[in-house]
N, C-alpha and C positions, 0 to 999 in steps of 0.2 A: 485368547479372545473369548468373550462371554456374551450371552444373550442380552444381559442388562447393558453391557457396553454398546452393543449395536443399537439397542433401543434408544440410548442417549444420542447417538449419532443421527439416527433416522428422525428422532423428535426434533433435533436441531434443524435438519434439512427441511422438515415439514413446516416449521415456524417461519423460516426464511422465505420459502416459496409462498406461504400464505400472505406475507407482507408485500410481495412484489406488486400485485395489482393495485392495492390502495395507495401505496407510496408512489407508484408509477403514475397513477391518475392524478394525484395531488401535484407532483412535480411538473407534469405536463401542463397543467393549468397555470402553475407559477411562471414557467418559462414562455408560455404563450401569451402572458399578460392578462389572463382571465382572472376574474374575482374568485377568491377563496374565503373560507370562513374567518380567516385572520385579516382580510382586507380592510374591514372597518377600523381596525386598530392600527394596522401597520402601513396602510396606504398613505396617510399623511406623513408618516416618518419617512417613507420611501421618497415621496415628492420633496421633502425637506432636504434629504441627502443629495438629490439631484441638483437642487437649487444651490446648495453650498459648493458642490463640486463643479458647477457649470456644465452639467450633462443634459443634453437634449435626448430624452428617452425614446423619442420617435425617430431619431436619426440613426440609421444602421451603418455598419462599417464593412468595407472591403476586407477580405481575409488578411491582407497584409497590414492594414491599419489595425485590425483586431489583434493581430499577433504583436505588433509594435507596442500597442497599449498594454498588453499583458507583460511584455518584457520590461517596460518602464515601471510598471507596477511592482515588479520583483526587485528592481534596483532600489526603490524606496524601502521595501521590506528588508533587504539586506542591510542597508544603512541603519535602520532602527535597531535591529537585533545586534549588529556588531557594536554600535555605539553604546547600547545598554550594558553589554558584557564588559566592555573596556572601561566604562565609567561607573560600574555598579558600586564600588567602594565609597563613592562620594554621593550616591543617590539614596533616597529614603526607602523604607520597607525592606530593611536589611538587618533583621534582628540577630542573625548569627554572625554579623560583621564579616561577610564574605569579601575577599579582596578582588581586585580587578582580574579578569580572565586573560590569559596569555594571548598575544596576537594571533598565532597560528591556530589555537583552539577556538578562539572567537570567530575566525574566518571559517573554519570547518563547520562550526555549529550554525552560523548564519546561513551558509549555503545549504546545510542539512535541513533546516526548518522551512526555508522558503521553497525548497524542492519537494516538500511533503515526505522527505526521507526520515528525518528525526534520528539519524545516527548519532550516538552519544559517546564521545570519548572522555566522559567525565561522569561523576556521580552527582545527581541534581542536588541532593540535600547537603553535600559538602562543597559545592562550587557556586551555586547560583542563589541570588537573593529572591525574595518574593516578587519584587518589582520586575526583575528580569524574567522570572517564570511566567508572570501574568502578562505584562505589556509586551515582552519580547516573544516568548514561545507560544503561550496560549492564543494570543491574538493571531499569530501566524498560522497556528493550527486551523483556525477558522478560514483564513484567507487562502491558504494553499489548497485546502479542501474545496472551497468555493471555486477556485480557479480550475481545478481538475474537472469539476462538474460542468462549469461554463464552457470549457473547451470541448467536452463531449457533446454538449447541446449544439455547439456551433458546427461540429462535424455531422451531427444528425440533420441539421438544417441543410447541409450540403446534399445529403441524400434525398431529403423531402422536397426541396425547392426545384424550380424549373426555370431556366433562362434568367437567372438573377445574379447580380454581382456582389450582393451583400450576404453576410452570414449572421447578422445580429449585432448587438452592441456590447462590447466586453464589460463596460462599467455597469450597465443595466443588469447583465446576467450575473455578475459577481454580487451586486447589491441584493438582487432578489433571492439568490441562493442563500446568502448569509442571513438575510432578514426573515424570509418566509420558511426556510427549511432547517438550517443548522441551529440558529438561536432558539427557536421554540422547542425543538426536541431536546437540546442540551440543557435548557432550564429545568425541564421535567426530569431528565436523566440525572442531572446533578443532585436534585432533591432525593431521588431514589438511592443514589450512591451514599449520600449522607445518612439516610435511614439504615442502610446496610452496615454502617460503621466507619465510613471514610471521613477523614478530617476535612474541614473547610473553615479555616481560621487564619487571621493575620497575627495571632499571638506568637510569642517567642517559643523557641524549642523548650520542651519540658524536661526538667531535671527529675530523675527517679532514683530511688535507692533499691538495689537488688536484694535478694534474700541473703546474700553473703555480706551485705553492708556496703558494697561498692556503689559509687555514683555513676549514673549512666544518663547520657543526653539522648532524648528521643525526639527525632525530627518530626515536625508537623508542618502545617501550612495550608494554603488554598489548593488542596489536592483534588477534591471532587470536580471542581469546575474545569480543571485541566484534563482529568481522566475522561470525562464525558466526551469532549471533542476529540481527544486523542484516539478514542475508539470509533466514534461515529464518523469522523473524518479520515479514518485509516491513516492517522499520523504515527502513533506508536510511541512517541517520546515519553518516557516515564518521569514523574516528579521525583521518584527515588531511583537509586542505582539498580535495585533489584527488579524494577518495573512491576509488571502484574503478578510477580511472585511475592511481592511485599504485601504483608497483611493490611497495610494502610491503603494500598492501591487496589486490592482485590480481597476483601475481607471474608467472603462467604462463597459457598458453592453456587448460590443464586446470583450473586454479583458476577461470578465467573461466567455463568451461562448467558446472562444478559449482555455482558461485554462481548462475548463471542457472536451473539446475534447482531449486535450493533455494528460489528466490523463488516459484516456482509450486507446489511439491510439496504443501504442506499446504492451500493454498487450493483447488487442484484436487481433492484428496482429500475436502474437506468436502462436495462434491457427492455423493460416494458415501456419506458419513455420512448425508446427508439421505435418500438412497434407501433405505438400510438401516433407518433409524429410522421411516420412514413405511410400510415393508413392501413397497417396490417399487423395486428398484435401477434400473429403467429410468427412473424419474423423475429420478434423479441424473444419469444419462447424458444425458438430454434437456437438462438445465440446462448440463452441460459442453459439449454440442454448440453451444448458443447462444454460450457463451463462446468456443468454438473458431472459429466463423464470424467473429466480430468480431475475434478475435486474428489469424487468418490474413489477413483483409482488410487489417488495419493493417500487418502486417509486409510484405505484398506491395507496398503503396504506398511505405512508407519505404525498403525495399531498392531498389525501382525508382528513386526520387527520388535517393538517395545515389549509386547507381552511374552515373546519367546526369549528375549535376552540373547545371550551368546553362550557358547560352550565353555568359555573361560569363566563366566559368572557361575554357571552350573557346577563347574569343578571346584569352585570355592564354597559351594553349598548355598548359593544365593539363587533360589528358585522362585518362580512366580512372576518372572519378568524383570525388566530393568527399571528400578526405581531411583537410580542415581540421578541427582539433579532435579528431582521432581518433588513438589509439595505433597505431603501426605494427605492434606485436605482435598486435593484434586485427584490424585491417583493417576494411573497410566492412561485410561481412556480420555479423561478431560485434558490431560497434558498433551497427548498425541493429537487430539482434535484441535486444540488451541494452536499447536505448532503448525499444522497444515493450513488452518484458517488464516493465521497471521501472515504466512508467506504466500498463500494463494491470493490474498488481498495484499496491497502494498502497505501493510500496517507496521509490522516490526515489533509490536508489543509481545512480551513473552511471559508465560506463567511457569515455565520450566527452563532449564538451561540446555539449549540445543547442543552445546558442546559435549554434553554427557549422554546424548542419545546414542543408540547403537549406530553402526556405520550406515546401514540401510535406512534406519529411522531418520537419521540426519540428512540422508541423501535426498529425500523427498522435499523437504523445505528448500534445499539448494536447487533442485530441478524446478520447483514452482517459480522461483525467482528468475532462473535462467530462461524460462519460457517467455519472460517479459512481463510478469505480473498481470496476466490476462485472465486468470481463473477467478472471476469476479473482479480482482484487482483493486487498485485504489479507486476511491470515489471518482467516477468520470474517467480517470486514466485507464482503468481496466476495460471500459467499453471501447474507447477509441483505439486502444492497443489491440483488442480483439477484432475490431472492424478492419484493421490493417491486414490481419491474417485472413479475414473473410475475403478481402479484395484479392489476395494472392490465391486463395482456394478457388475463387470464381475464375481467375485467369487460367489456372491449371485445368479446370474443367473445360474452359473454352478451347484450350489447346488440344484436349483429347477428342473433342467432337468437331474441331475445325471451323469454329464460328466465333464472332466477336462476343466476349462474355458480357453478361448483363446481371445487374443486381438491383432490386427494388426500382426498376424502371430506368436505370442509368447504365449506359455502356461503359465498361471498364476498359480503358485504352492504355497506350504506352505510358502516358504521363502519370496516371494513377498508380500503375504498377511500380514505376520507378520511385515514386514518393513513398510507397509502402515498403519497398525493399530498403531504401535508404534509412528509414526510421528503424527498421528491425535489425539490420546488420551492424549498425553503430554500437549496439549493446555489447555483443561478444568482443568487439574490438577493445572496449574498455576493460571488462572484467578478465578477459584472457590476457590482454596485453600487459596490464599493470601487475597481474599475478606473476607473469613471466619475469618481470623486472624485480619484483619483491623477493622471489625465492632465490635470486642470485646476488642481490645487493647485500653486502655484509651488514650494513646498518639496519636494514629491514629484517634480515634473518634473525637478528638478536631479539626482535619483538615476539618471536614464535616460542610459545611455552612447550611445544611438543615437536619432536623430530618425526621423520618418516611421513607416511601418507596422511596421518591425522593433522600434522602441522601444515602440510600443503593445503589440506582442505580448509583449515582455519583462515589461511590467506585468501584462497579462492572464494570462500563464503563472504569474507569482508568486502571484496571488490564486487562480487555479485550482488550483495545486499545494497551497496551504495549505488551501483549502476541501475539496479531495479527499483531504486527509491523505496526500499523496504525499511532498513534500519536495524533489523535484528542482527545478532552476532554470535559467532562461536567465541565464547569468553576467554579462551586461552590465548588470544592475540592481544598484545598491548598496542592499542591504536593511538594513544596520545603521544605521538612523536611528530617531529617536523615533517618527516617523509610521509607518514600515513595521514596526517591532517591535511596536507596539500593534495596528495594523490587521491584520497577518498573524496575530497571536495570536488576535484575535477571529474571524478566518475559520477558523482551525484548530479553535477551540472549538465554533463553531456547526456546522462541517462534520462533526464527530465526534458531539457529544451531541444536536444537534437532529435527527439521523437515528436515533440509538440510542433515544431515548425513545419516538417513535412506533412504532418497530419492536418494542419491548417491550410497548407497549400492544396492538399487533397480536397478539403472541404470547399475551397474556392473554386477548384476545377469542376467538382461535381455540381455545385449550385448553378454554374453557368451553362450546364448541359440541358438539353431538352429531355423531358421524360418520354419514354417510349412504352407502349403497351406490350404486355407479354405475348409471345408467339408460340407456335408449336415447338420451336427449337429452344425455347428458354428453359434453363435448368431450374426445376422447382427448388426453392430455398427455404422450405418450411418442414421438410420431412427428414426421415432417418438417414437417407442417402446423403443429404447435404450435411447433416450433423457429423456423420462418419468421415466425409471428405475433409471438412474443416479440422477435425481432430487429427486426421492423418497428416495433413499439411503442417499443422503445428508441431507434431512429434517429429516429422522428418526434418524440418528446418531447424528445430531446437536440437535434435539429436546430432545433426552434423556439426553444430557449434559447441555443444557442451559434453558430448559423450567421451571424447578423448581425455578431458580433464577429470571427469568422474572416474574413469578407469584408473587414473593415477591416484585418486584419493579414496572415496568411500568404498568402491568395489574391492580394491586391494586391501583396505583395512578390514572389510567384512571377512574376506578369506582368511586374513591373518588371525583375527579374533576368534574365528571358529575353528582354527587349526591349532589353537593354544600356542601361537607363536607371537612373540613381541618384536616389534621393529625398534 
């Protein structure tokens, strides 16, 4: 590790924190229906969309109606993506003459993009047409991100409202998020990426002649517009198979740094939205502090592991750290930072191959996802996931002092705790359960490129990534098989919606409660004690579910690689 490396990390953190208040202020105004500087231009468009959709923006919804609207919205998204992939050979904007995508892969991809996972069992440039990339995937990148933010805002309303049966209007929240937040930023962001050297064209693939005289086809396309929302919306799905390691998706060190900032920007700002809407910004800063402690701990371990390499690499004369699977233009620090950011958020974009990280370096991205993608997390999803852990932490604190727990003026009772536990415990059921099946089923075992603990971790990483709606992968696993396409799709579906429904039930329950003033026995929830309590609860609950699996994979592999022993 070097001083320059840590300066890069701290500079990154400082910029993200600096964006929290202005973005939080702006998004609070948007979701409160207040005027913004974009209102003179966008307000007529917003009204027009409500008129076309038959939406009464002043009519709010019960939590159950809000949730049903969200689910029906996703049914439509699934049909659009699946239909485009199955019919793309007969549709326009297909200069590379891509054929129809297989049914099981189409099913997996449709579930992947509507759940904000963006797991890809295919190479974009060799599988999908421009039309499918734009109308199918890029449009869903906007809508799945907007859905996550809308759901987080609905849960915040549950905490901030008193004796009410409604938590907002799903159609209004998604419209405002897309129109006022995601689209304006992405337009500017896309132009920046084009300036950095990223393609944005509907022209055909380019034929080039190499120095040896051979012919080579270079894939291009509408890349910048997809990359902007894939990063800002923590989607992660790459236009190219190599994702952000591809020079057309991440041309320069500056584009790499800005992409990392954009992954965290909205998710971190949502903590400020929470603080503003509950009437105490310190509450939001406390939640951000919990995220920050977990994030800095993770980057410290990964950066240390990758710069130290292993004794096996050293014995081969490969000193200076582990550069396997990393782009020279980014190096160890930017690759390590990107890996921790993309798995702390529910993004899944990669600028290095996680499969080539050291055992402990690859373990941190795995832990980040198994904690539930709450360290900033996906836009919106990270906040409502973190608030579930906050509810449990408050409950634990109440047990210790023998009184009914309270948080931001709401009593946390049995119903709220049950909903939080239901949402959290369903995740390990998916990634541990399907991993157990995959490592004993012969047809699934054949997809593993490596035996021993590393092969086990490849499978565990895949189901963890799918369940956590992340989308990154240990590339040694061949996922485009009937078994993995279906099981990973089920993990993505459960990981997204089996957390959302209890979270919305929690929102409805909290909104109906009366607000109570703090008393002498109320636990302060803005200081270091509260931050430490929440971090402890997260690590204890997470450790009980994932540590046995880690002991079978990364930890055993680390011991083996540093004992010069191959499995």
